[in-house]
C-alpha positions in Angstrom: 66.3 119.7 121.0 69.6 122.1 120.6 71.1 121.5 117.6 73.1 125.2 117.1 74.7 127.6 119.3 76.1 131.0 118.6 77.6 133.3 121.3 81.2 133.6 123.2 83.5 131.1 124.5 83.3 131.6 128.2 86.1 129.0 129.2 87.8 125.8 127.5 88.3 122.6 129.7 89.9 119.4 128.9 86.9 117.7 127.9 84.4 120.8 127.5 83.6 124.1 126.7 81.6 127.1 128.1 79.7 129.0 125.3 77.9 132.1 126.4 74.8 132.7 124.4 73.2 136.3 125.6 74.2 135.7 129.2 73.0 132.0 129.3 76.2 129.4 129.7 76.1 126.1 127.9 78.5 123.3 128.8 79.6 121.7 125.4 81.3 118.6 125.6 83.9 118.4 122.8 86.8 116.2 121.0 90.4 117.5 121.5 90.8 118.7 118.1 87.5 121.2 118.2 88.7 122.1 121.8 92.0 123.1 120.6 90.3 125.5 118.5 88.7 127.5 121.0 89.6 130.5 122.7 88.0 132.7 125.4 86.1 135.4 124.1 86.3 134.0 120.5 82.9 134.4 118.8 82.1 131.2 117.6 79.3 129.0 115.8 78.7 125.6 117.4 76.7 122.4 116.0 75.2 120.7 118.7 74.2 117.0 119.0 71.8 116.9 122.3 71.7 113.7 124.1 68.9 113.5 126.9 68.4 110.7 129.3 66.2 110.4 132.6 69.3 111.6 134.7 71.0 114.3 132.1 71.0 116.1 129.3 74.5 116.2 127.4 75.4 118.4 124.5 78.3 117.7 122.3 79.9 120.4 120.0 81.4 120.7 116.7 82.8 122.9 114.6 81.1 122.1 111.2 77.3 120.0 110.7 79.3 117.5 109.0 81.1 116.7 112.0 78.1 116.4 114.2 76.6 114.2 111.7 79.1 111.7 111.4 79.2 111.8 115.5 75.8 110.8 115.4 76.5 108.3 112.1 79.3 106.7 114.2 76.9 105.6 117.2 74.8 103.5 115.1 77.7 101.0 115.1 77.0 98.4 117.9 79.6 99.3 120.7 80.3 102.7 119.7 79.3 105.3 122.0 79.6 109.3 122.2 83.5 109.2 124.1 84.7 106.7 121.1 82.8 108.5 118.5 84.7 111.8 119.6 87.9 109.8 119.7 87.6 108.5 115.9 86.5 112.3 114.9 89.6 113.2 116.6 91.7 111.5 114.3 89.8 111.4 111.2 87.9 114.3 110.4 84.7 114.0 107.8 86.5 113.7 105.1 89.4 111.5 106.3 86.6 109.4 108.3 84.6 108.8 104.8 88.0 107.9 102.8 88.5 105.1 105.6 85.2 103.5 105.0 85.0 103.7 101.5 88.5 102.1 101.4 88.1 100.0 104.6 91.2 101.3 106.3 90.5 100.1 109.6 94.1 100.6 110.8 93.6 104.7 110.3 90.4 104.3 112.4 92.1 102.3 115.3 94.7 105.1 115.7 91.8 106.5 117.8 92.0 106.3 121.7 89.9 103.6 122.9 89.4 101.7 119.4 91.1 98.7 119.0 91.4 96.5 115.8 88.2 94.5 116.2 86.1 97.7 116.7 87.9 99.3 114.2 87.2 96.8 111.6 83.3 97.1 112.4 82.9 100.5 112.3 84.2 100.4 108.4 82.3 97.3 107.7 79.1 98.7 109.4 79.6 102.1 107.5 80.5 100.4 104.2 78.4 101.5 101.3 76.1 103.5 103.3 75.4 107.2 102.1 76.9 110.2 104.0 74.8 111.6 106.7 72.6 114.5 106.3 73.3 117.8 107.9 70.3 119.2 110.2 68.9 121.1 107.8 69.1 120.9 104.1 71.1 117.5 104.2 74.3 119.3 102.9 77.5 120.1 104.9 77.9 122.7 107.6 79.6 125.8 107.0 83.2 126.3 108.3 83.4 128.4 111.5 86.0 131.6 110.3 85.9 133.3 113.7 87.5 129.7 115.3 90.2 129.5 112.8 90.7 132.8 111.1 93.2 133.3 108.2 92.6 130.9 105.2 89.9 128.6 106.1 89.6 126.8 103.0 93.1 125.9 102.5 93.2 124.9 106.3 89.9 122.7 105.9 91.4 121.0 103.7 94.4 120.0 105.4 92.3 118.9 108.5 90.3 116.6 105.9 87.1 119.0 106.3 86.9 120.2 102.6 84.1 120.5 100.5 82.0 117.5 101.4 78.7 118.9 99.4 80.6 118.6 96.1 82.1 115.0 96.9 78.2 113.7 97.9 76.9 115.3 94.8 79.5 113.3 92.8 78.5 109.8 94.9 75.0 110.8 93.7 76.2 111.4 90.4 77.5 107.9 90.1 74.8 106.1 92.1 72.4 107.5 89.3 74.5 106.2 86.9 74.0 103.0 88.1 77.4 102.3 90.4 76.7 100.8 93.6 77.0 103.3 96.4 79.9 101.3 97.9 81.7 101.7 94.7 80.9 105.3 94.1 82.2 106.1 97.7 85.6 104.6 96.7 86.1 106.2 93.6 85.1 109.5 95.0 87.7 109.2 97.8 90.3 108.0 95.3 89.9 110.7 93.1 89.3 113.5 95.2 93.1 112.8 97.0 94.6 113.3 93.1 93.2 117.4 93.4 95.4 119.9 95.2 92.3 121.9 95.8 88.3 121.2 96.1 87.1 120.4 92.4 84.2 121.0 90.8 81.5 118.4 90.8 82.0 117.7 87.0 85.6 117.4 87.3 85.2 115.1 90.2 82.8 112.9 88.8 84.9 112.6 85.7 88.2 111.6 87.5 86.1 109.2 89.7 84.9 107.7 86.7 88.4 107.0 85.5 89.1 105.3 88.9 86.3 103.1 88.2 87.5 101.8 85.3 91.1 100.9 86.4 
């Protein structure tokens, strides 16, 4: 199974990109938000979710392992296939999606193309209380791909809802270890994270989340 590609962007289409890896071109399907950040001749790292069927092998590409993991997790919900999962991640990157699930914000999920109110409600209900999906290797978040965005990737990442998910996951685990239910920990961390202008230290995030739980 292909999990990662490092190469050069050979071309970008409406629904896919061609990635040249040492002379071999891989056709990778991706969401509009990801494709908009790929430019021909860029050196990129693409996280890949591979779907194998009898009649085809499809590669779905993402700029971080967090996105890839959430893409897979979304498809555990009945009625959600690859197309819908990509559409959801186009409007709600991992951090924002985790917030929507924790806060049961089905309205935000329904902004995705092809997702109606009923399906949006099912998505937030089915994933409520479940731990964030794990990465391919260590279970932590994927690294941001600087060659794609350029400039200050940390600020851009936060603006896109792709902040340091590793710290958020650690804070959630800390609260669960203290005896709080998973769903309450997710909600508290999501609410607390929004109060910081930059990614906080885990200890600071935990303290802020405890205040949210005490409200």
